[in-house]
C-alpha positions in Angstrom: 220.3 140.4 255.8 220.1 136.7 256.7 217.2 135.2 254.7 215.9 131.7 255.1 213.8 130.2 252.3 211.3 127.4 253.0 211.2 125.5 249.7 213.6 124.9 246.9 211.5 125.3 243.8 211.5 127.9 241.1 210.4 130.9 243.2 212.9 130.0 245.9 215.7 129.9 243.3 214.6 133.1 241.5 214.2 135.3 244.6 217.1 133.7 246.4 219.4 134.4 243.5 218.3 138.0 243.4 218.8 138.5 247.1 222.3 136.9 247.0 223.2 139.3 244.2 222.1 142.1 246.4 224.6 140.9 249.1 222.2 139.0 251.4 223.0 135.7 253.0 220.4 133.2 251.8 219.8 129.6 252.9 217.1 127.3 251.4 215.7 124.0 252.5 212.8 121.7 251.5 210.7 119.0 253.2 213.2 116.5 252.0 216.0 118.2 253.9 217.1 121.4 255.6 213.7 122.9 256.1 214.1 123.7 259.8 217.7 124.9 259.3 216.6 127.2 256.5 213.9 128.7 258.7 216.3 129.1 261.6 218.9 130.8 259.4 216.3 133.5 258.4 216.9 135.8 261.3 215.9 138.9 259.2 213.3 137.3 257.0 211.9 133.9 255.9 210.4 133.4 252.5 207.6 130.8 252.3 208.0 129.4 248.8 206.1 126.1 248.8 202.8 125.2 247.0 199.8 126.6 248.8 198.4 123.1 249.4 201.4 122.4 251.7 202.0 125.9 253.1 199.8 125.9 256.2 201.0 122.5 257.4 204.6 123.4 256.8 204.3 126.7 258.8 202.4 124.9 261.6 205.3 122.4 261.9 207.8 125.3 262.1 205.7 127.5 264.4 208.3 127.7 267.2 211.1 128.5 264.8 209.1 131.2 263.1 208.2 133.0 266.3 208.9 136.7 265.9 210.3 136.3 262.4 209.3 138.2 259.3 207.5 135.5 257.2 207.0 136.5 253.5 204.1 134.6 251.9 204.4 134.4 248.1 201.9 131.5 247.7 198.9 131.6 245.4 195.8 129.5 246.4 194.8 129.0 242.7 193.5 125.6 241.6 192.3 123.9 238.5 190.3 126.2 236.2 192.0 129.2 237.8 189.7 128.9 240.8 190.6 130.7 244.0 190.9 127.9 246.6 190.2 130.3 249.5 187.0 131.9 248.1 184.8 132.9 251.0 187.9 133.4 253.2 190.0 133.4 255.1 192.8 134.3 252.8 195.9 132.0 252.4 198.0 134.6 254.2 195.6 134.7 257.1 195.6 130.9 257.3 199.4 130.9 257.3 199.4 133.6 260.0 197.0 131.6 262.1 199.3 128.5 261.8 202.2 130.6 263.3 200.5 133.4 265.2 203.8 134.8 266.6 205.3 135.2 263.1 205.0 138.5 261.4 203.4 137.6 258.0 203.7 139.8 255.0 202.0 138.9 251.6 204.2 139.8 248.7 205.8 138.6 245.4 202.7 136.6 244.4 201.4 138.4 241.4 204.1 137.5 238.8 205.4 134.3 237.1 208.7 133.1 238.3 210.4 134.2 235.1 209.7 137.8 236.0 211.6 137.4 239.2 214.6 136.2 237.2 214.8 139.5 235.4 217.6 141.9 236.6 215.9 144.1 237.1 212.2 143.6 236.3 211.6 146.9 234.4 209.0 147.2 231.7 209.0 150.2 229.3 211.3 152.0 231.7 209.0 151.5 234.7 210.1 149.2 237.6 207.6 146.5 238.5 205.5 147.4 241.5 205.1 144.8 244.3 202.1 145.2 246.6 202.7 144.4 250.2 200.1 143.4 252.8 201.0 143.2 256.5 200.0 144.3 260.0 203.5 144.8 261.4 205.1 147.9 260.0 208.6 146.8 260.9 208.1 143.5 259.0 206.6 145.4 256.0 209.6 147.7 256.1 212.0 144.6 255.8 210.0 143.3 252.8 209.9 146.8 251.3 213.7 146.7 251.4 213.9 143.3 249.8 211.5 144.3 247.0 213.8 147.2 246.2 216.8 144.9 246.2 215.1 142.9 243.4 214.7 146.2 241.5 211.0 146.7 242.2 208.9 149.5 243.6 207.1 148.3 246.8 203.5 149.5 247.3 201.6 149.6 250.6 198.4 147.5 249.9 197.2 147.6 253.5 197.0 145.1 256.3 196.9 141.4 256.2 193.1 141.5 256.0 193.6 142.8 252.4 195.9 139.9 251.4 192.9 138.0 250.0 192.5 140.8 247.4 196.1 140.2 246.2 195.4 136.5 246.0 192.1 137.0 244.1 194.0 139.4 241.8 196.6 136.7 241.1 193.8 134.2 240.2 192.3 136.8 237.8 195.6 137.7 236.2 196.7 134.0 235.8 193.3 133.3 234.1 193.8 136.3 231.8 197.4 135.6 231.0 197.3 131.8 230.7 193.6 131.1 229.9 193.0 134.0 227.5 196.4 135.1 226.4 195.3 138.7 227.4 197.4 141.6 228.5 196.2 142.0 232.1 198.1 145.3 232.5 195.7 146.8 230.0 192.7 146.6 232.4 194.1 149.4 234.6 194.3 153.0 233.3 197.2 155.3 234.2 196.8 156.9 237.7 195.9 160.2 236.1 192.7 158.6 234.8 191.9 156.6 237.9 189.8 159.3 239.6 190.5 161.0 242.8 
């Protein structure tokens, strides 16, 4: 696949490196140079890997380039005190989709610290990391599902883009538990056998 990455920070580097290892052609750019070119090069998928505070404006500036493209949103609208900046809605992913309505937005890769995405593969106690995906376009979700597997993860269908806010709120909760409390957030969920039917 040809993947463009909007941004050149840690997430762009981590996921871009993994996808290059998997044989994909990856180009990244930032606001200081190459942003439009990176988006244009992502004929199969474009990863939005900029801070949430800049995401909507950046996407709006690239609206025409992103038309029809799979746009992967890995942003987290989490502010000081682990506050969810989009509380009350709409979700960050929905705001991004509104800024480029012809793009096919999929929320993914937002629940883990960048160091997790550098693991090859991210497997814990023999279990591959699960990556929830939210999107309304099944073909776009299928592309992101493939890219999650290429990182060594197990993609999970988390519903449409209207459920992306739940992923974003989960990230805010997990970050607070991990960073603020030093807690094992994984311990809050029982194995599926005990989750009820």
